[in-house]
PyMOL Python script that loads the backbone (N, CA, C, O; Angstrom):
from pymol import cmd

cmd.read_pdbstr("""\
ATOM      1  N   MET A   1      -9.594 -24.340  19.748  1.00  0.00           N
ATOM      2  CA  MET A   1     -10.158 -23.048  19.444  1.00  0.00           C
ATOM      3  C   MET A   1     -10.218 -22.871  17.931  1.00  0.00           C
ATOM      4  O   MET A   1      -9.238 -23.138  17.237  1.00  0.00           O
ATOM      5  N   SER A   2     -11.353 -22.427  17.420  1.00  0.00           N
ATOM      6  CA  SER A   2     -11.560 -22.289  15.987  1.00  0.00           C
ATOM      7  C   SER A   2     -11.333 -20.851  15.537  1.00  0.00           C
ATOM      8  O   SER A   2     -11.718 -19.906  16.225  1.00  0.00           O
ATOM      9  N   ASP A   3     -10.704 -20.699  14.374  1.00  0.00           N
ATOM     10  CA  ASP A   3     -10.525 -19.376  13.787  1.00  0.00           C
ATOM     11  C   ASP A   3     -11.746 -18.944  12.988  1.00  0.00           C
ATOM     12  O   ASP A   3     -11.819 -17.805  12.527  1.00  0.00           O
ATOM     13  N   MET A   4     -12.698 -19.845  12.825  1.00  0.00           N
ATOM     14  CA  MET A   4     -13.902 -19.532  12.062  1.00  0.00           C
ATOM     15  C   MET A   4     -14.786 -18.581  12.861  1.00  0.00           C
ATOM     16  O   MET A   4     -14.992 -18.788  14.057  1.00  0.00           O
ATOM     17  N   PRO A   5     -15.318 -17.527  12.208  1.00  0.00           N
ATOM     18  CA  PRO A   5     -16.199 -16.608  12.923  1.00  0.00           C
ATOM     19  C   PRO A   5     -17.524 -17.276  13.269  1.00  0.00           C
ATOM     20  O   PRO A   5     -17.947 -18.223  12.607  1.00  0.00           O
ATOM     21  N   ASP A   6     -18.164 -16.776  14.302  1.00  0.00           N
ATOM     22  CA  ASP A   6     -19.467 -17.282  14.717  1.00  0.00           C
ATOM     23  C   ASP A   6     -20.508 -16.785  13.725  1.00  0.00           C
ATOM     24  O   ASP A   6     -20.841 -15.600  13.715  1.00  0.00           O
ATOM     25  N   ARG A   7     -21.020 -17.676  12.897  1.00  0.00           N
ATOM     26  CA  ARG A   7     -21.961 -17.290  11.840  1.00  0.00           C
ATOM     27  C   ARG A   7     -23.280 -16.746  12.375  1.00  0.00           C
ATOM     28  O   ARG A   7     -23.994 -16.052  11.652  1.00  0.00           O
ATOM     29  N   THR A   8     -23.615 -17.044  13.620  1.00  0.00           N
ATOM     30  CA  THR A   8     -24.872 -16.540  14.178  1.00  0.00           C
ATOM     31  C   THR A   8     -24.829 -15.027  14.380  1.00  0.00           C
ATOM     32  O   THR A   8     -25.872 -14.399  14.558  1.00  0.00           O
ATOM     33  N   LYS A   9     -23.641 -14.439  14.354  1.00  0.00           N
ATOM     34  CA  LYS A   9     -23.516 -12.990  14.529  1.00  0.00           C
ATOM     35  C   LYS A   9     -23.711 -12.221  13.227  1.00  0.00           C
ATOM     36  O   LYS A   9     -23.750 -10.991  13.237  1.00  0.00           O
ATOM     37  N   PHE A  10     -23.834 -12.930  12.108  1.00  0.00           N
ATOM     38  CA  PHE A  10     -24.001 -12.281  10.816  1.00  0.00           C
ATOM     39  C   PHE A  10     -25.459 -12.327  10.385  1.00  0.00           C
ATOM     40  O   PHE A  10     -26.179 -13.274  10.700  1.00  0.00           O
ATOM     41  N   THR A  11     -25.883 -11.308   9.669  1.00  0.00           N
ATOM     42  CA  THR A  11     -27.241 -11.303   9.132  1.00  0.00           C
ATOM     43  C   THR A  11     -27.259 -12.177   7.882  1.00  0.00           C
ATOM     44  O   THR A  11     -26.207 -12.422   7.293  1.00  0.00           O
ATOM     45  N   PRO A  12     -28.436 -12.652   7.464  1.00  0.00           N
ATOM     46  CA  PRO A  12     -28.500 -13.462   6.239  1.00  0.00           C
ATOM     47  C   PRO A  12     -27.918 -12.733   5.030  1.00  0.00           C
ATOM     48  O   PRO A  12     -27.277 -13.360   4.188  1.00  0.00           O
ATOM     49  N   HIS A  13     -28.132 -11.413   4.928  1.00  0.00           N
ATOM     50  CA  HIS A  13     -27.586 -10.659   3.800  1.00  0.00           C
ATOM     51  C   HIS A  13     -26.060 -10.709   3.809  1.00  0.00           C
ATOM     52  O   HIS A  13     -25.433 -10.813   2.754  1.00  0.00           O
ATOM     53  N   MET A  14     -25.471 -10.635   4.983  1.00  0.00           N
ATOM     54  CA  MET A  14     -24.014 -10.685   5.079  1.00  0.00           C
ATOM     55  C   MET A  14     -23.490 -12.063   4.692  1.00  0.00           C
ATOM     56  O   MET A  14     -22.411 -12.174   4.111  1.00  0.00           O
ATOM     57  N   LEU A  15     -24.239 -13.103   5.008  1.00  0.00           N
ATOM     58  CA  LEU A  15     -23.804 -14.461   4.667  1.00  0.00           C
ATOM     59  C   LEU A  15     -23.916 -14.714   3.173  1.00  0.00           C
ATOM     60  O   LEU A  15     -22.985 -15.228   2.552  1.00  0.00           O
ATOM     61  N   LEU A  16     -25.054 -14.353   2.596  1.00  0.00           N
ATOM     62  CA  LEU A  16     -25.279 -14.605   1.177  1.00  0.00           C
ATOM     63  C   LEU A  16     -24.577 -13.564   0.324  1.00  0.00           C
ATOM     64  O   LEU A  16     -24.051 -13.883  -0.742  1.00  0.00           O
ATOM     65  N   GLY A  17     -24.566 -12.337   0.780  1.00  0.00           N
ATOM     66  CA  GLY A  17     -23.859 -11.276   0.083  1.00  0.00           C
ATOM     67  C   GLY A  17     -24.559 -10.814  -1.171  1.00  0.00           C
ATOM     68  O   GLY A  17     -25.537 -11.406  -1.629  1.00  0.00           O
ATOM     69  N   ASP A  18     -24.033  -9.754  -1.701  1.00  0.00           N
ATOM     70  CA  ASP A  18     -24.507  -9.169  -2.941  1.00  0.00           C
ATOM     71  C   ASP A  18     -23.751  -9.849  -4.080  1.00  0.00           C
ATOM     72  O   ASP A  18     -22.528  -9.978  -4.022  1.00  0.00           O
ATOM     73  N   ALA A  19     -24.467 -10.283  -5.109  1.00  0.00           N
ATOM     74  CA  ALA A  19     -23.840 -11.004  -6.226  1.00  0.00           C
ATOM     75  C   ALA A  19     -22.751 -10.162  -6.888  1.00  0.00           C
ATOM     76  O   ALA A  19     -21.723 -10.699  -7.300  1.00  0.00           O
ATOM     77  N   GLU A  20     -22.964  -8.855  -6.995  1.00  0.00           N
ATOM     78  CA  GLU A  20     -21.978  -7.981  -7.628  1.00  0.00           C
ATOM     79  C   GLU A  20     -20.685  -7.923  -6.812  1.00  0.00           C
ATOM     80  O   GLU A  20     -19.589  -7.887  -7.372  1.00  0.00           O
ATOM     81  N   VAL A  21     -20.821  -7.914  -5.498  1.00  0.00           N
ATOM     82  CA  VAL A  21     -19.644  -7.915  -4.626  1.00  0.00           C
ATOM     83  C   VAL A  21     -18.847  -9.196  -4.829  1.00  0.00           C
ATOM     84  O   VAL A  21     -17.619  -9.158  -4.904  1.00  0.00           O
ATOM     85  N   TRP A  22     -19.537 -10.331  -4.917  1.00  0.00           N
ATOM     86  CA  TRP A  22     -18.845 -11.607  -5.122  1.00  0.00           C
ATOM     87  C   TRP A  22     -18.150 -11.645  -6.471  1.00  0.00           C
ATOM     88  O   TRP A  22     -17.050 -12.186  -6.575  1.00  0.00           O
ATOM     89  N   LYS A  23     -18.770 -11.079  -7.519  1.00  0.00           N
ATOM     90  CA  LYS A  23     -18.134 -11.028  -8.840  1.00  0.00           C
ATOM     91  C   LYS A  23     -16.833 -10.238  -8.771  1.00  0.00           C
ATOM     92  O   LYS A  23     -15.819 -10.644  -9.338  1.00  0.00           O
ATOM     93  N   LYS A  24     -16.872  -9.103  -8.069  1.00  0.00           N
ATOM     94  CA  LYS A  24     -15.676  -8.278  -7.938  1.00  0.00           C
ATOM     95  C   LYS A  24     -14.597  -8.996  -7.136  1.00  0.00           C
ATOM     96  O   LYS A  24     -13.415  -8.926  -7.474  1.00  0.00           O
ATOM     97  N   LEU A  25     -15.001  -9.677  -6.089  1.00  0.00           N
ATOM     98  CA  LEU A  25     -14.047 -10.404  -5.255  1.00  0.00           C
ATOM     99  C   LEU A  25     -13.383 -11.539  -6.035  1.00  0.00           C
ATOM    100  O   LEU A  25     -12.180 -11.764  -5.901  1.00  0.00           O
ATOM    101  N   ILE A  26     -14.152 -12.243  -6.836  1.00  0.00           N
ATOM    102  CA  ILE A  26     -13.604 -13.328  -7.658  1.00  0.00           C
ATOM    103  C   ILE A  26     -12.646 -12.770  -8.708  1.00  0.00           C
ATOM    104  O   ILE A  26     -11.593 -13.357  -8.960  1.00  0.00           O
ATOM    105  N   ALA A  27     -13.008 -11.630  -9.326  1.00  0.00           N
ATOM    106  CA  ALA A  27     -12.123 -11.002 -10.310  1.00  0.00           C
ATOM    107  C   ALA A  27     -10.813 -10.563  -9.657  1.00  0.00           C
ATOM    108  O   ALA A  27      -9.744 -10.721 -10.245  1.00  0.00           O
ATOM    109  N   LEU A  28     -10.894 -10.017  -8.452  1.00  0.00           N
ATOM    110  CA  LEU A  28      -9.693  -9.610  -7.720  1.00  0.00           C
ATOM    111  C   LEU A  28      -8.830 -10.818  -7.375  1.00  0.00           C
ATOM    112  O   LEU A  28      -7.609 -10.775  -7.524  1.00  0.00           O
ATOM    113  N   ALA A  29      -9.455 -11.886  -6.918  1.00  0.00           N
ATOM    114  CA  ALA A  29      -8.711 -13.098  -6.559  1.00  0.00           C
ATOM    115  C   ALA A  29      -7.980 -13.672  -7.769  1.00  0.00           C
ATOM    116  O   ALA A  29      -6.902 -14.249  -7.620  1.00  0.00           O
ATOM    117  N   ALA A  30      -8.551 -13.521  -8.962  1.00  0.00           N
ATOM    118  CA  ALA A  30      -7.906 -14.026 -10.173  1.00  0.00           C
ATOM    119  C   ALA A  30      -6.630 -13.251 -10.500  1.00  0.00           C
ATOM    120  O   ALA A  30      -5.764 -13.764 -11.208  1.00  0.00           O
ATOM    121  N   MET A  31      -6.503 -12.018  -9.992  1.00  0.00           N
ATOM    122  CA  MET A  31      -5.321 -11.194 -10.250  1.00  0.00           C
ATOM    123  C   MET A  31      -4.192 -11.470  -9.261  1.00  0.00           C
ATOM    124  O   MET A  31      -3.062 -11.036  -9.483  1.00  0.00           O
ATOM    125  N   ILE A  32      -4.477 -12.178  -8.182  1.00  0.00           N
ATOM    126  CA  ILE A  32      -3.514 -12.369  -7.101  1.00  0.00           C
ATOM    127  C   ILE A  32      -2.915 -13.769  -7.152  1.00  0.00           C
ATOM    128  O   ILE A  32      -3.620 -14.754  -7.370  1.00  0.00           O
ATOM    129  N   ASP A  33      -1.600 -13.838  -6.947  1.00  0.00           N
ATOM    130  CA  ASP A  33      -0.911 -15.123  -6.934  1.00  0.00           C
ATOM    131  C   ASP A  33       0.123 -15.101  -5.811  1.00  0.00           C
ATOM    132  O   ASP A  33       0.622 -14.038  -5.443  1.00  0.00           O
ATOM    133  N   ILE A  34       0.436 -16.256  -5.276  1.00  0.00           N
ATOM    134  CA  ILE A  34       1.498 -16.387  -4.282  1.00  0.00           C
ATOM    135  C   ILE A  34       2.508 -17.388  -4.819  1.00  0.00           C
ATOM    136  O   ILE A  34       2.162 -18.535  -5.102  1.00  0.00           O
ATOM    137  N   GLU A  35       3.761 -16.954  -4.961  1.00  0.00           N
ATOM    138  CA  GLU A  35       4.813 -17.844  -5.448  1.00  0.00           C
ATOM    139  C   GLU A  35       5.112 -18.886  -4.385  1.00  0.00           C
ATOM    140  O   GLU A  35       5.441 -18.529  -3.254  1.00  0.00           O
ATOM    141  N   PRO A  36       5.004 -20.174  -4.723  1.00  0.00           N
ATOM    142  CA  PRO A  36       5.226 -21.224  -3.733  1.00  0.00           C
ATOM    143  C   PRO A  36       6.626 -21.206  -3.118  1.00  0.00           C
ATOM    144  O   PRO A  36       6.769 -21.417  -1.914  1.00  0.00           O
ATOM    145  N   GLY A  37       7.641 -20.961  -3.913  1.00  0.00           N
ATOM    146  CA  GLY A  37       9.009 -21.010  -3.410  1.00  0.00           C
ATOM    147  C   GLY A  37       9.369 -19.858  -2.489  1.00  0.00           C
ATOM    148  O   GLY A  37       9.904 -20.061  -1.400  1.00  0.00           O
ATOM    149  N   SER A  38       9.067 -18.639  -2.941  1.00  0.00           N
ATOM    150  CA  SER A  38       9.489 -17.453  -2.185  1.00  0.00           C
ATOM    151  C   SER A  38       8.417 -16.924  -1.240  1.00  0.00           C
ATOM    152  O   SER A  38       8.729 -16.211  -0.286  1.00  0.00           O
ATOM    153  N   GLY A  39       7.166 -17.265  -1.496  1.00  0.00           N
ATOM    154  CA  GLY A  39       6.070 -16.733  -0.688  1.00  0.00           C
ATOM    155  C   GLY A  39       5.679 -15.326  -1.091  1.00  0.00           C
ATOM    156  O   GLY A  39       4.900 -14.678  -0.392  1.00  0.00           O
ATOM    157  N   ALA A  40       6.210 -14.836  -2.216  1.00  0.00           N
ATOM    158  CA  ALA A  40       5.896 -13.488  -2.681  1.00  0.00           C
ATOM    159  C   ALA A  40       4.432 -13.395  -3.094  1.00  0.00           C
ATOM    160  O   ALA A  40       3.888 -14.309  -3.713  1.00  0.00           O
ATOM    161  N   LEU A  41       3.808 -12.280  -2.742  1.00  0.00           N
ATOM    162  CA  LEU A  41       2.437 -11.984  -3.146  1.00  0.00           C
ATOM    163  C   LEU A  41       2.521 -11.132  -4.400  1.00  0.00           C
ATOM    164  O   LEU A  41       3.155 -10.077  -4.393  1.00  0.00           O
ATOM    165  N   ILE A  42       1.884 -11.582  -5.481  1.00  0.00           N
ATOM    166  CA  ILE A  42       1.967 -10.887  -6.762  1.00  0.00           C
ATOM    167  C   ILE A  42       0.563 -10.511  -7.210  1.00  0.00           C
ATOM    168  O   ILE A  42      -0.334 -11.352  -7.264  1.00  0.00           O
ATOM    169  N   VAL A  43       0.387  -9.227  -7.531  1.00  0.00           N
ATOM    170  CA  VAL A  43      -0.884  -8.732  -8.055  1.00  0.00           C
ATOM    171  C   VAL A  43      -0.627  -8.286  -9.486  1.00  0.00           C
ATOM    172  O   VAL A  43       0.221  -7.427  -9.729  1.00  0.00           O
ATOM    173  N   ARG A  44      -1.359  -8.871 -10.440  1.00  0.00           N
ATOM    174  CA  ARG A  44      -1.200  -8.540 -11.859  1.00  0.00           C
ATOM    175  C   ARG A  44      -2.505  -7.970 -12.396  1.00  0.00           C
ATOM    176  O   ARG A  44      -3.588  -8.485 -12.120  1.00  0.00           O
ATOM    177  N   ASN A  45      -2.377  -6.897 -13.168  1.00  0.00           N
ATOM    178  CA  ASN A  45      -3.530  -6.316 -13.843  1.00  0.00           C
ATOM    179  C   ASN A  45      -3.039  -5.765 -15.173  1.00  0.00           C
ATOM    180  O   ASN A  45      -2.419  -4.703 -15.216  1.00  0.00           O
ATOM    181  N   GLY A  46      -3.312  -6.475 -16.245  1.00  0.00           N
ATOM    182  CA  GLY A  46      -2.819  -6.063 -17.555  1.00  0.00           C
ATOM    183  C   GLY A  46      -1.303  -6.065 -17.579  1.00  0.00           C
ATOM    184  O   GLY A  46      -0.671  -7.080 -17.284  1.00  0.00           O
ATOM    185  N   LYS A  47      -0.712  -4.914 -17.934  1.00  0.00           N
ATOM    186  CA  LYS A  47       0.745  -4.793 -18.007  1.00  0.00           C
ATOM    187  C   LYS A  47       1.359  -4.334 -16.687  1.00  0.00           C
ATOM    188  O   LYS A  47       2.562  -4.082 -16.623  1.00  0.00           O
ATOM    189  N   SER A  48       0.553  -4.222 -15.641  1.00  0.00           N
ATOM    190  CA  SER A  48       1.032  -3.773 -14.332  1.00  0.00           C
ATOM    191  C   SER A  48       1.241  -4.956 -13.400  1.00  0.00           C
ATOM    192  O   SER A  48       0.439  -5.890 -13.376  1.00  0.00           O
ATOM    193  N   VAL A  49       2.333  -4.907 -12.627  1.00  0.00           N
ATOM    194  CA  VAL A  49       2.629  -5.976 -11.671  1.00  0.00           C
ATOM    195  C   VAL A  49       3.145  -5.359 -10.371  1.00  0.00           C
ATOM    196  O   VAL A  49       4.061  -4.538 -10.382  1.00  0.00           O
ATOM    197  N   LEU A  50       2.551  -5.762  -9.266  1.00  0.00           N
ATOM    198  CA  LEU A  50       2.993  -5.362  -7.931  1.00  0.00           C
ATOM    199  C   LEU A  50       3.428  -6.629  -7.211  1.00  0.00           C
ATOM    200  O   LEU A  50       2.648  -7.573  -7.086  1.00  0.00           O
ATOM    201  N   THR A  51       4.672  -6.654  -6.734  1.00  0.00           N
ATOM    202  CA  THR A  51       5.202  -7.824  -6.037  1.00  0.00           C
ATOM    203  C   THR A  51       5.600  -7.432  -4.620  1.00  0.00           C
ATOM    204  O   THR A  51       6.348  -6.475  -4.419  1.00  0.00           O
ATOM    205  N   LEU A  52       5.098  -8.174  -3.643  1.00  0.00           N
ATOM    206  CA  LEU A  52       5.432  -7.963  -2.234  1.00  0.00           C
ATOM    207  C   LEU A  52       6.084  -9.237  -1.720  1.00  0.00           C
ATOM    208  O   LEU A  52       5.436 -10.281  -1.646  1.00  0.00           O
ATOM    209  N   ARG A  53       7.367  -9.157  -1.362  1.00  0.00           N
ATOM    210  CA  ARG A  53       8.073 -10.334  -0.865  1.00  0.00           C
ATOM    211  C   ARG A  53       8.119 -10.324   0.653  1.00  0.00           C
ATOM    212  O   ARG A  53       8.102  -9.256   1.265  1.00  0.00           O
ATOM    213  N   PRO A  54       8.178 -11.499   1.267  1.00  0.00           N
ATOM    214  CA  PRO A  54       8.233 -11.581   2.729  1.00  0.00           C
ATOM    215  C   PRO A  54       9.432 -10.863   3.341  1.00  0.00           C
ATOM    216  O   PRO A  54       9.376 -10.442   4.496  1.00  0.00           O
ATOM    217  N   ASP A  55      10.528 -10.716   2.570  1.00  0.00           N
ATOM    218  CA  ASP A  55      11.721 -10.057   3.110  1.00  0.00           C
ATOM    219  C   ASP A  55      11.616  -8.533   3.089  1.00  0.00           C
ATOM    220  O   ASP A  55      12.553  -7.841   3.485  1.00  0.00           O
ATOM    221  N   GLY A  56      10.474  -8.006   2.625  1.00  0.00           N
ATOM    222  CA  GLY A  56      10.269  -6.563   2.608  1.00  0.00           C
ATOM    223  C   GLY A  56      10.513  -5.908   1.260  1.00  0.00           C
ATOM    224  O   GLY A  56      10.264  -4.713   1.105  1.00  0.00           O
ATOM    225  N   HIS A  57      10.999  -6.667   0.276  1.00  0.00           N
ATOM    226  CA  HIS A  57      11.232  -6.129  -1.063  1.00  0.00           C
ATOM    227  C   HIS A  57       9.884  -5.885  -1.739  1.00  0.00           C
ATOM    228  O   HIS A  57       9.035  -6.775  -1.780  1.00  0.00           O
ATOM    229  N   VAL A  58       9.695  -4.683  -2.265  1.00  0.00           N
ATOM    230  CA  VAL A  58       8.474  -4.327  -2.984  1.00  0.00           C
ATOM    231  C   VAL A  58       8.882  -3.913  -4.389  1.00  0.00           C
ATOM    232  O   VAL A  58       9.771  -3.079  -4.561  1.00  0.00           O
ATOM    233  N   SER A  59       8.236  -4.491  -5.388  1.00  0.00           N
ATOM    234  CA  SER A  59       8.533  -4.170  -6.776  1.00  0.00           C
ATOM    235  C   SER A  59       7.252  -3.709  -7.462  1.00  0.00           C
ATOM    236  O   SER A  59       6.210  -4.355  -7.357  1.00  0.00           O
ATOM    237  N   VAL A  60       7.345  -2.575  -8.170  1.00  0.00           N
ATOM    238  CA  VAL A  60       6.217  -2.052  -8.938  1.00  0.00           C
ATOM    239  C   VAL A  60       6.679  -1.950 -10.384  1.00  0.00           C
ATOM    240  O   VAL A  60       7.645  -1.246 -10.679  1.00  0.00           O
ATOM    241  N   ARG A  61       5.998  -2.646 -11.286  1.00  0.00           N
ATOM    242  CA  ARG A  61       6.348  -2.602 -12.705  1.00  0.00           C
ATOM    243  C   ARG A  61       5.128  -2.184 -13.505  1.00  0.00           C
ATOM    244  O   ARG A  61       4.003  -2.582 -13.205  1.00  0.00           O
ATOM    245  N   GLY A  62       5.368  -1.382 -14.522  1.00  0.00           N
ATOM    246  CA  GLY A  62       4.280  -0.958 -15.383  1.00  0.00           C
ATOM    247  C   GLY A  62       4.808  -0.166 -16.556  1.00  0.00           C
ATOM    248  O   GLY A  62       5.993   0.162 -16.616  1.00  0.00           O
ATOM    249  N   VAL A  63       3.941   0.136 -17.473  1.00  0.00           N
ATOM    250  CA  VAL A  63       4.308   0.921 -18.644  1.00  0.00           C
ATOM    251  C   VAL A  63       4.657   2.346 -18.224  1.00  0.00           C
ATOM    252  O   VAL A  63       5.627   2.925 -18.714  1.00  0.00           O
ATOM    253  N   ARG A  64       3.869   2.899 -17.327  1.00  0.00           N
ATOM    254  CA  ARG A  64       4.109   4.249 -16.800  1.00  0.00           C
ATOM    255  C   ARG A  64       3.707   4.259 -15.333  1.00  0.00           C
ATOM    256  O   ARG A  64       2.613   3.811 -14.989  1.00  0.00           O
ATOM    257  N   ILE A  65       4.571   4.758 -14.472  1.00  0.00           N
ATOM    258  CA  ILE A  65       4.283   4.808 -13.039  1.00  0.00           C
ATOM    259  C   ILE A  65       4.240   6.277 -12.632  1.00  0.00           C
ATOM    260  O   ILE A  65       5.206   7.012 -12.839  1.00  0.00           O
ATOM    261  N   SER A  66       3.133   6.696 -12.061  1.00  0.00           N
ATOM    262  CA  SER A  66       2.941   8.087 -11.661  1.00  0.00           C
ATOM    263  C   SER A  66       2.808   8.183 -10.153  1.00  0.00           C
ATOM    264  O   SER A  66       2.251   7.297  -9.505  1.00  0.00           O
ATOM    265  N   GLN A  67       3.327   9.268  -9.608  1.00  0.00           N
ATOM    266  CA  GLN A  67       3.149   9.572  -8.190  1.00  0.00           C
ATOM    267  C   GLN A  67       2.570  10.971  -8.093  1.00  0.00           C
ATOM    268  O   GLN A  67       3.002  11.880  -8.802  1.00  0.00           O
ATOM    269  N   THR A  68       1.608  11.139  -7.228  1.00  0.00           N
ATOM    270  CA  THR A  68       1.010  12.441  -6.992  1.00  0.00           C
ATOM    271  C   THR A  68       0.899  12.642  -5.494  1.00  0.00           C
ATOM    272  O   THR A  68       0.474  11.745  -4.765  1.00  0.00           O
ATOM    273  N   ALA A  69       1.280  13.809  -5.046  1.00  0.00           N
ATOM    274  CA  ALA A  69       1.187  14.099  -3.621  1.00  0.00           C
ATOM    275  C   ALA A  69       0.706  15.530  -3.423  1.00  0.00           C
ATOM    276  O   ALA A  69       1.049  16.430  -4.189  1.00  0.00           O
ATOM    277  N   GLU A  70      -0.080  15.716  -2.401  1.00  0.00           N
ATOM    278  CA  GLU A  70      -0.527  17.053  -2.048  1.00  0.00           C
ATOM    279  C   GLU A  70       0.626  17.833  -1.416  1.00  0.00           C
ATOM    280  O   GLU A  70       0.672  19.061  -1.492  1.00  0.00           O
ATOM    281  N   ARG A  71       1.539  17.119  -0.805  1.00  0.00           N
ATOM    282  CA  ARG A  71       2.708  17.741  -0.169  1.00  0.00           C
ATOM    283  C   ARG A  71       3.975  17.133  -0.761  1.00  0.00           C
ATOM    284  O   ARG A  71       4.142  17.129  -1.981  1.00  0.00           O
ATOM    285  N   ASP A  72       4.864  16.625   0.075  1.00  0.00           N
ATOM    286  CA  ASP A  72       6.160  16.101  -0.364  1.00  0.00           C
ATOM    287  C   ASP A  72       6.083  14.622  -0.724  1.00  0.00           C
ATOM    288  O   ASP A  72       5.234  13.881  -0.228  1.00  0.00           O
ATOM    289  N   ILE A  73       6.994  14.218  -1.603  1.00  0.00           N
ATOM    290  CA  ILE A  73       7.277  12.806  -1.828  1.00  0.00           C
ATOM    291  C   ILE A  73       8.707  12.604  -1.328  1.00  0.00           C
ATOM    292  O   ILE A  73       9.646  13.190  -1.867  1.00  0.00           O
ATOM    293  N   ALA A  74       8.867  11.791  -0.321  1.00  0.00           N
ATOM    294  CA  ALA A  74      10.182  11.597   0.296  1.00  0.00           C
ATOM    295  C   ALA A  74      10.747  10.240  -0.095  1.00  0.00           C
ATOM    296  O   ALA A  74      10.034   9.236  -0.098  1.00  0.00           O
ATOM    297  N   LEU A  75      12.022  10.219  -0.421  1.00  0.00           N
ATOM    298  CA  LEU A  75      12.738   8.978  -0.695  1.00  0.00           C
ATOM    299  C   LEU A  75      13.801   8.827   0.378  1.00  0.00           C
ATOM    300  O   LEU A  75      14.626   9.721   0.567  1.00  0.00           O
ATOM    301  N   ASP A  76      13.788   7.717   1.073  1.00  0.00           N
ATOM    302  CA  ASP A  76      14.752   7.481   2.146  1.00  0.00           C
ATOM    303  C   ASP A  76      15.301   6.073   1.977  1.00  0.00           C
ATOM    304  O   ASP A  76      14.590   5.093   2.197  1.00  0.00           O
ATOM    305  N   ALA A  77      16.559   5.975   1.589  1.00  0.00           N
ATOM    306  CA  ALA A  77      17.170   4.665   1.368  1.00  0.00           C
ATOM    307  C   ALA A  77      18.684   4.804   1.458  1.00  0.00           C
ATOM    308  O   ALA A  77      19.218   5.911   1.385  1.00  0.00           O
ATOM    309  N   ALA A  78      19.365   3.689   1.616  1.00  0.00           N
ATOM    310  CA  ALA A  78      20.823   3.697   1.632  1.00  0.00           C
ATOM    311  C   ALA A  78      21.352   4.182   0.282  1.00  0.00           C
ATOM    312  O   ALA A  78      22.319   4.942   0.229  1.00  0.00           O
ATOM    313  N   THR A  79      20.720   3.745  -0.805  1.00  0.00           N
ATOM    314  CA  THR A  79      21.089   4.153  -2.159  1.00  0.00           C
ATOM    315  C   THR A  79      19.819   4.370  -2.963  1.00  0.00           C
ATOM    316  O   THR A  79      18.880   3.579  -2.871  1.00  0.00           O
ATOM    317  N   ILE A  80      19.785   5.430  -3.743  1.00  0.00           N
ATOM    318  CA  ILE A  80      18.657   5.684  -4.643  1.00  0.00           C
ATOM    319  C   ILE A  80      19.214   5.707  -6.059  1.00  0.00           C
ATOM    320  O   ILE A  80      20.019   6.574  -6.400  1.00  0.00           O
ATOM    321  N   ASN A  81      18.784   4.752  -6.888  1.00  0.00           N
ATOM    322  CA  ASN A  81      19.241   4.658  -8.269  1.00  0.00           C
ATOM    323  C   ASN A  81      18.210   5.314  -9.181  1.00  0.00           C
ATOM    324  O   ASN A  81      17.040   4.933  -9.180  1.00  0.00           O
ATOM    325  N   LEU A  82      18.646   6.291  -9.953  1.00  0.00           N
ATOM    326  CA  LEU A  82      17.787   6.932 -10.946  1.00  0.00           C
ATOM    327  C   LEU A  82      18.373   6.626 -12.314  1.00  0.00           C
ATOM    328  O   LEU A  82      19.453   7.105 -12.661  1.00  0.00           O
ATOM    329  N   ASN A  83      17.649   5.824 -13.086  1.00  0.00           N
ATOM    330  CA  ASN A  83      18.102   5.361 -14.400  1.00  0.00           C
ATOM    331  C   ASN A  83      19.389   4.642 -14.212  1.00  0.00           C
ATOM    332  O   ASN A  83      19.972   4.156 -15.181  1.00  0.00           O
TER     333      ASN A  83
END
""", "prot")
cmd.dss("prot")
cmd.show_as("cartoon", "prot")
cmd.util.cbc("prot")
cmd.orient("prot")
């Protein structure tokens, strides 16, 4: 059984795609890396870094990190370290 999609179900436009979409996809792919040892998925953009590890650890690093919510921002953890 093949994981490849049936290409006959796609229109020619979907196969060839829009050149601008491909440029954006290539630029995005250049920002993404997977660490061979840990399997962590790392997204880098300038001074910002988002790391997603297979064990569930998520790390967000940047010069300034902002959160905005229309309602509540909830923190739920065994320990919350502030500074």
